[in-house]
PASELO-437933 format. One record per residue: residue number from 0; residue in one letter; chain; z, y, x of N, C-alpha, C, CB in turn. Coordinates in steps of 0.05 Angstrom, whole numbers. Glycine has a CB too. Layout:
N
REC pos code unit    n.w    n.v    n.u   ca.w   ca.v   ca.u    c.w    c.v    c.u   cb.w   cb.v   cb.u
REC NUM    a    A      Z      Y      X      Z      Y      X      Z      Y      X      Z      Y      X
...
END
This chain:
186
REC pos code unit    n.w    n.v    n.u   ca.w   ca.v   ca.u    c.w    c.v    c.u   cb.w   cb.v   cb.u
REC   0    m    A   1448    -23    406   1429    -40    394   1442    -52    368   1421    -63    413
REC   1    q    A   1426    -52    347   1435    -62    321   1427    -91    317   1423    -45    298
REC   2    d    A   1446   -107    308   1441   -135    303   1424   -137    278   1467   -151    300
REC   3    c    A   1406   -156    277   1389   -161    254   1391   -191    247   1360   -153    259
REC   4    i    A   1390   -196    221   1390   -223    212   1365   -226    195   1416   -231    196
REC   5    q    A   1349   -246    200   1326   -251    184   1332   -276    167   1300   -256    201
REC   6    w    A   1327   -272    141   1334   -294    122   1309   -302    108   1356   -285    102
REC   7    n    A   1302   -327    110   1279   -339     96   1289   -362     79   1257   -349    116
REC   8    s    A   1279   -364     55   1286   -386     38   1263   -392     19   1312   -381     22
REC   9    k    A   1261   -417     11   1242   -425     -9   1255   -425    -36   1229   -453     -2
REC  10    i    A   1243   -411    -54   1253   -410    -82   1231   -420   -100   1262   -381    -90
REC  11    s    A   1236   -441   -114   1216   -452   -132   1213   -433   -156   1223   -481   -141
REC  12    v    A   1188   -433   -166   1182   -416   -189   1193   -430   -214   1152   -410   -192
REC  13    g    A   1209   -416   -229   1221   -428   -253   1205   -420   -277   1250   -419   -256
REC  14    e    A   1215   -401   -292   1201   -393   -317   1176   -377   -311   1220   -376   -334
REC  15    e    A   1158   -377   -330   1134   -360   -328   1134   -342   -353   1108   -378   -327
REC  16    y    A   1130   -316   -347   1130   -296   -368   1105   -280   -368   1155   -277   -365
REC  17    d    A   1098   -268   -391   1076   -249   -392   1085   -222   -381   1065   -247   -421
REC  18    v    A   1110   -215   -388   1121   -189   -380   1150   -193   -370   1121   -169   -404
REC  19    v    A   1156   -180   -348   1183   -179   -337   1191   -150   -335   1186   -194   -309
REC  20    v    A   1212   -142   -349   1222   -115   -348   1248   -114   -332   1226   -103   -377
REC  21    c    A   1249    -97   -312   1274    -94   -297   1289    -69   -305   1268    -93   -266
REC  22    g    A   1313    -73   -315   1329    -51   -324   1332    -50   -354   1318    -25   -314
REC  23    g    A   1356    -53   -364   1361    -54   -393   1372    -28   -403   1381    -75   -399
REC  24    g    A   1364     -5   -391   1370     21   -402   1353     26   -427   1365     43   -381
REC  25    p    A   1355     49   -439   1340     55   -464   1311     49   -462   1344     83   -472
REC  26    a    A   1298     57   -440   1269     52   -438   1263     22   -433   1257     68   -415
REC  27    g    A   1280      9   -417   1276    -19   -410   1278    -38   -433   1294    -27   -388
REC  28    w    A   1301    -36   -447   1304    -56   -469   1285    -51   -492   1333    -55   -479
REC  29    v    A   1278    -25   -497   1258    -20   -518   1231    -30   -510   1257     10   -524
REC  30    a    A   1223    -27   -484   1198    -38   -474   1197    -68   -477   1193    -29   -445
REC  31    a    A   1219    -81   -471   1221   -110   -473   1217   -119   -502   1247   -121   -461
REC  32    v    A   1231   -106   -520   1229   -113   -549   1200   -109   -558   1248    -95   -566
REC  33    s    A   1188    -87   -550   1160    -81   -558   1141   -102   -548   1152    -53   -547
REC  34    a    A   1144   -110   -523   1127   -131   -511   1130   -157   -526   1132   -134   -481
REC  35    a    A   1155   -165   -531   1160   -190   -545   1149   -189   -574   1190   -195   -546
REC  36    r    A   1152   -167   -587   1141   -165   -615   1111   -165   -615   1151   -139   -628
REC  37    c    A   1098   -159   -592   1069   -161   -590   1060   -189   -583   1059   -140   -570
REC  38    g    A   1079   -207   -580   1072   -235   -575   1073   -243   -546   1044   -240   -585
REC  39    c    A   1083   -226   -529   1085   -233   -500   1112   -247   -495   1084   -207   -483
REC  40    r    A   1110   -268   -479   1135   -281   -470   1148   -262   -449   1129   -310   -456
REC  41    t    A   1171   -252   -456   1183   -229   -442   1211   -235   -431   1184   -205   -460
REC  42    a    A   1216   -227   -406   1243   -228   -395   1252   -200   -389   1243   -246   -369
REC  43    l    A   1278   -196   -392   1291   -171   -386   1313   -176   -365   1302   -157   -411
REC  44    i    A   1312   -163   -343   1331   -166   -321   1349   -142   -321   1317   -171   -293
REC  45    e    A   1375   -146   -323   1394   -123   -324   1418   -129   -305   1405   -119   -353
REC  46    r    A   1425   -110   -289   1446   -114   -269   1474   -115   -280   1444    -92   -248
REC  47    y    A   1478   -102   -303   1505   -103   -315   1506   -125   -336   1511    -76   -329
REC  48    g    A   1529   -129   -347   1533   -150   -367   1526   -141   -395   1561   -160   -367
REC  49    f    A   1514   -117   -398   1507   -105   -423   1483    -87   -420   1532    -90   -435
REC  50    l    A   1472    -79   -443   1448    -62   -443   1456    -33   -448   1428    -71   -465
REC  51    g    A   1438    -14   -442   1442     14   -449   1441     33   -425   1467     17   -462
REC  52    g    A   1443     22   -401   1441     40   -377   1462     62   -379   1414     52   -375
REC  53    t    A   1454     86   -372   1473    109   -371   1483    116   -399   1460    133   -358
REC  54    a    A   1468    108   -420   1477    114   -447   1503     99   -454   1455    106   -467
REC  55    t    A   1507     76   -441   1532     61   -445   1549     60   -421   1525     32   -454
REC  56    a    A   1538     53   -397   1555     52   -373   1564     80   -364   1538     39   -350
REC  57    g    A   1547    100   -368   1554    127   -360   1564    144   -383   1530    140   -348
REC  58    l    A   1565    133   -407   1574    147   -431   1560    173   -435   1604    153   -429
REC  59    v    A   1533    173   -431   1516    196   -435   1509    198   -465   1490    195   -417
REC  60    v    A   1524    214   -479   1521    218   -508   1517    247   -513   1547    207   -524
REC  61    p    A   1500    256   -531   1485    242   -552   1457    235   -543   1485    258   -577
REC  62    l    A   1443    220   -560   1415    216   -556   1401    241   -566   1404    190   -573
REC  63    s    A   1383    251   -550   1370    277   -557   1340    273   -557   1378    299   -537
REC  64    g    A   1326    292   -569   1297    292   -569   1285    277   -593   1287    279   -544
REC  65    c    A   1302    270   -612   1292    256   -636   1281    275   -657   1314    239   -648
REC  66    y    A   1288    300   -655   1278    320   -674   1266    344   -659   1301    330   -693
REC  67    f    A   1247    356   -672   1235    381   -661   1230    400   -684   1208    375   -646
REC  68    q    A   1240    424   -682   1238    444   -703   1246    433   -731   1210    455   -704
REC  69    g    A   1268    417   -731   1279    407   -755   1265    382   -766   1278    427   -776
REC  70    k    A   1244    372   -753   1230    348   -762   1234    325   -743   1199    354   -765
REC  71    r    A   1238    302   -754   1241    278   -737   1215    272   -723   1251    254   -754
REC  72    v    A   1216    268   -697   1191    262   -681   1194    235   -667   1186    284   -661
REC  73    t    A   1215    221   -673   1219    194   -661   1216    174   -683   1247    192   -648
REC  74    g    A   1202    152   -676   1198    130   -695   1200    104   -681   1171    133   -710
REC  75    g    A   1187     84   -692   1185     58   -680   1212     45   -674   1170     60   -654
REC  76    i    A   1213     30   -652   1237     15   -645   1261     34   -640   1232     -2   -620
REC  77    a    A   1256     57   -628   1278     76   -623   1291     84   -649   1268    100   -608
REC  78    w    A   1276     91   -669   1288    100   -694   1300     76   -710   1267    114   -712
REC  79    e    A   1287     53   -707   1299     29   -719   1327     24   -708   1280      4   -714
REC  80    f    A   1330     29   -682   1356     26   -669   1376     46   -680   1353     31   -638
REC  81    v    A   1368     71   -684   1386     91   -695   1394     83   -724   1372    119   -696
REC  82    e    A   1376     73   -739   1382     65   -767   1402     41   -767   1356     56   -781
REC  83    e    A   1399     23   -748   1418      0   -746   1446     10   -739   1408    -20   -725
REC  84    l    A   1447     29   -721   1473     41   -714   1486     55   -738   1470     61   -691
REC  85    e    A   1469     70   -753   1479     84   -777   1490     64   -797   1457    101   -789
REC  86    k    A   1476     41   -801   1485     21   -821   1513     11   -814   1466     -3   -821
REC  87    l    A   1520     10   -788   1546      1   -779   1566     24   -778   1543    -12   -752
REC  88    g    A   1558     48   -785   1576     71   -784   1582     80   -755   1602     65   -798
REC  89    a    A   1563     73   -737   1568     78   -708   1550    100   -697   1563     53   -693
REC  90    a    A   1536    115   -715   1519    137   -706   1517    157   -728   1491    127   -697
REC  91    s    A   1513    182   -719   1508    203   -739   1487    223   -727   1534    218   -747
REC  92    v    A   1469    231   -745   1449    251   -737   1460    278   -742   1422    246   -752
REC  93    e    A   1460    295   -721   1471    322   -723   1448    341   -726   1488    328   -697
REC  94    l    A   1445    350   -751   1423    369   -757   1434    397   -753   1412    365   -786
REC  95    p    A   1418    417   -746   1389    417   -747   1376    407   -721   1380    445   -753
REC  96    k    A   1391    405   -699   1378    398   -674   1371    368   -672   1397    404   -651
REC  97    g    A   1384    352   -688   1377    324   -689   1389    307   -667   1348    321   -688
REC  98    h    A   1410    317   -653   1424    300   -634   1437    277   -648   1445    317   -617
REC  99    i    A   1438    254   -635   1450    231   -648   1474    222   -632   1429    208   -650
REC 100    s    A   1497    226   -643   1522    216   -631   1525    186   -639   1547    233   -640
REC 101    y    A   1535    170   -620   1537    142   -625   1562    131   -610   1512    127   -616
REC 102    h    A   1571    108   -619   1593     94   -606   1580     76   -585   1610     78   -627
REC 103    p    A   1588     79   -559   1575     64   -538   1578     33   -540   1587     72   -512
REC 104    e    A   1600     24   -551   1603     -5   -554   1584    -16   -575   1632    -13   -560
REC 105    y    A   1580     -1   -597   1561    -10   -617   1533     -8   -607   1565      8   -643
REC 106    y    A   1528     12   -590   1501     14   -577   1495    -12   -563   1500     38   -557
REC 107    k    A   1514    -22   -547   1510    -47   -532   1504    -70   -551   1535    -54   -515
REC 108    l    A   1520    -72   -572   1517    -93   -592   1490    -93   -606   1539    -91   -613
REC 109    v    A   1482    -69   -616   1457    -67   -631   1433    -72   -612   1454    -40   -645
REC 110    a    A   1434    -61   -588   1412    -65   -569   1409    -95   -563   1417    -49   -544
REC 111    q    A   1432   -108   -558   1430   -137   -551   1420   -153   -575   1458   -147   -543
REC 112    r    A   1428   -146   -599   1418   -160   -623   1388   -157   -625   1432   -150   -648
REC 113    m    A   1378   -132   -622   1349   -127   -624   1334   -142   -603   1343    -97   -623
REC 114    v    A   1344   -143   -578   1331   -158   -557   1331   -187   -563   1346   -153   -530
REC 115    r    A   1354   -198   -571   1356   -227   -578   1337   -234   -601   1385   -234   -586
REC 116    d    A   1338   -217   -622   1322   -223   -646   1292   -222   -641   1329   -204   -669
REC 117    s    A   1284   -207   -621   1255   -204   -615   1245   -228   -598   1249   -178   -601
REC 118    g    A   1263   -244   -587   1255   -266   -571   1254   -261   -541   1228   -276   -580
REC 119    v    A   1264   -238   -532   1265   -232   -504   1286   -251   -490   1273   -202   -499
REC 120    v    A   1279   -261   -467   1298   -276   -451   1313   -256   -434   1283   -298   -433
REC 121    l    A   1339   -254   -439   1356   -233   -427   1372   -246   -403   1375   -221   -447
REC 122    h    A   1369   -233   -380   1384   -241   -356   1403   -218   -349   1365   -249   -332
REC 123    t    A   1429   -221   -357   1448   -200   -349   1462   -207   -323   1469   -196   -372
REC 124    n    A   1476   -188   -312   1489   -192   -286   1469   -202   -265   1513   -212   -288
REC 125    t    A   1445   -191   -266   1423   -201   -250   1409   -177   -237   1403   -217   -267
REC 126    t    A   1401   -181   -212   1388   -160   -196   1361   -170   -185   1406   -151   -173
REC 127    l    A   1341   -153   -187   1315   -158   -175   1319   -157   -145   1293   -138   -184
REC 128    v    A   1310   -178   -131   1313   -179   -102   1287   -180    -86   1330   -203    -94
REC 129    d    A   1265   -187   -100   1239   -189    -85   1216   -192   -105   1240   -214    -66
REC 130    c    A   1193   -184    -96   1168   -188   -111   1146   -198    -93   1159   -162   -125
REC 131    v    A   1129   -214   -103   1104   -222    -89   1082   -205   -100   1098   -253    -91
REC 132    v    A   1070   -189    -82   1049   -171    -91   1023   -178    -76   1057   -141    -85
REC 133    e    A   1002   -180    -91    976   -186    -80    955   -166    -91    967   -216    -85
REC 134    n    A    942   -152    -74    922   -132    -82    934   -112   -102    898   -146    -94
REC 135    g    A    958   -104    -98    971    -84   -115    981    -95   -141    951    -63   -120
REC 136    t    A    980   -121   -145    989   -133   -170   1014   -151   -164    967   -150   -183
REC 137    v    A   1035   -147   -180   1058   -164   -177   1052   -191   -190   1083   -151   -191
REC 138    l    A   1054   -212   -173   1048   -239   -183   1074   -254   -191   1034   -255   -161
REC 139    s    A   1095   -249   -177   1121   -261   -184   1143   -244   -175   1123   -290   -172
REC 140    s    A   1167   -249   -186   1190   -233   -179   1213   -253   -174   1198   -213   -201
REC 141    a    A   1231   -245   -156   1255   -261   -151   1279   -244   -159   1257   -270   -121
REC 142    y    A   1297   -257   -173   1321   -242   -181   1345   -260   -176   1319   -234   -211
REC 143    q    A   1368   -247   -172   1393   -261   -166   1413   -256   -188   1404   -252   -139
REC 144    h    A   1423   -278   -199   1443   -276   -220   1470   -281   -207   1438   -297   -243
REC 145    t    A   1489   -263   -212   1516   -266   -201   1536   -270   -224   1524   -241   -184
REC 146    g    A   1546   -295   -225   1566   -301   -245   1594   -302   -234   1559   -328   -258
REC 147    l    A   1613   -310   -250   1641   -311   -241   1645   -333   -221   1659   -314   -265
REC 148    t    A   1630   -355   -224   1635   -378   -208   1613   -385   -188   1641   -402   -224
REC 149    h    A   1590   -373   -192   1567   -380   -174   1547   -357   -173   1554   -405   -184
REC 150    s    A   1529   -359   -154   1507   -340   -152   1482   -357   -150   1511   -322   -126
REC 151    q    A   1461   -348   -163   1436   -364   -164   1412   -346   -162   1435   -381   -190
REC 152    t    A   1393   -353   -144   1368   -338   -142   1346   -354   -155   1362   -332   -112
REC 153    q    A   1330   -340   -172   1308   -353   -186   1283   -336   -182   1314   -356   -216
REC 154    r    A   1260   -349   -184   1234   -335   -182   1219   -340   -208   1218   -345   -157
REC 155    t    A   1206   -320   -218   1189   -322   -242   1161   -314   -235   1200   -305   -265
REC 156    r    A   1142   -325   -249   1114   -317   -247   1109   -299   -271   1094   -342   -246
REC 157    t    A   1094   -277   -266   1090   -258   -288   1062   -246   -287   1110   -235   -286
REC 158    r    A   1052   -238   -311   1026   -225   -313   1028   -195   -312   1012   -234   -338
REC 159    i    A   1050   -184   -324   1053   -155   -325   1082   -149   -315   1049   -144   -354
REC 160    f    A   1084   -129   -298   1109   -121   -287   1112    -91   -289   1112   -131   -257
REC 161    p    A   1123    -81   -312   1126    -52   -314   1142    -40   -292   1138    -44   -342
REC 162    t    A   1134    -17   -282   1149     -4   -261   1157     24   -269   1132     -3   -235
REC 163    a    A   1171     37   -251   1179     65   -257   1154     82   -260   1197     76   -234
REC 164    l    A   1133     76   -245   1108     91   -247   1097     89   -276   1087     81   -227
REC 165    l    A   1098     65   -287   1088     62   -315   1106     79   -334   1089     32   -323
REC 166    q    A   1132     78   -330   1150     94   -347   1144    124   -343   1179     88   -340
REC 167    y    A   1138    132   -319   1131    160   -313   1106    168   -329   1126    165   -283
REC 168    h    A   1085    150   -329   1060    156   -344   1066    158   -374   1039    135   -338
REC 169    k    A   1083    141   -384   1090    142   -412   1104    168   -419   1108    118   -420
REC 170    m    A   1122    177   -401   1137    202   -405   1117    226   -405   1158    206   -383
REC 171    v    A   1098    226   -386   1078    247   -385   1062    247   -411   1060    244   -361
REC 172    l    A   1054    223   -420   1038    221   -445   1054    232   -468   1029    192   -450
REC 173    a    A   1080    224   -471   1096    233   -493   1100    263   -492   1124    219   -492
REC 174    t    A   1104    274   -468   1108    303   -465   1082    318   -473   1116    310   -437
REC 175    t    A   1059    307   -464   1033    319   -471   1029    319   -501   1010    304   -457
REC 176    l    A   1036    297   -514   1032    295   -543   1051    315   -558   1038    266   -553
REC 177    l    A   1075    318   -548   1094    337   -560   1083    365   -558   1121    335   -547
REC 178    f    A   1073    373   -534   1062    400   -531   1037    403   -548   1055    405   -501
REC 179    m    A   1021    382   -552    998    385   -569   1006    390   -598    980    359   -567
REC 180    m    A   1028    377   -606   1039    381   -633   1048    410   -636   1062    362   -639
REC 181    i    A   1061    420   -616   1071    448   -617   1048    467   -619   1088    454   -592
REC 182    l    A   1027    463   -603   1004    481   -603    989    481   -629    985    474   -580
REC 183    t    A    987    457   -642    972    456   -667    988    468   -690    966    427   -673
REC 184    q    A   1014    470   -687   1030    482   -709   1031    513   -707   1059    471   -708
REC 185    e    A   1024    524   -684   1025    553   -680   1000    566   -691   1029    561   -651
END
């Protein structure tokens, strides 16, 4: 027989956000910046003490998919990020394929600056621990911050809670648009 422990606690709702993004990897921090630039009060929850996900923690270099058949197909916040890295001498575009080599520590720095400058509330060293869902809609989320001297659990109320499913739909849409571009060029 396995022992079980049931833990119940009351956590008061602290901040209220329009958008809460969990995960500060490339898709997460760019989504948070985009939401904040659109006027949404946005929080970004990241388990590490820095942004970038596998691009920085896993040292997955280079960034790929920015060029197709010699033409740049990436724009917006992602390309703004590449340009900021280039200004610091921390990235180079490798033509003709368009792979972008970058310095992982500068990646962290530039991503954090862009997040900060957009007004996103960044919670590093923080893990999502619970959500309140009603009729398929996330109403609030609980996350735990683990610092050097203490651990704290907080709850936020939110209107929009992007999920992996949403990222999947965006990926499918981007892939579909890319294939449409290919077909129209043939």
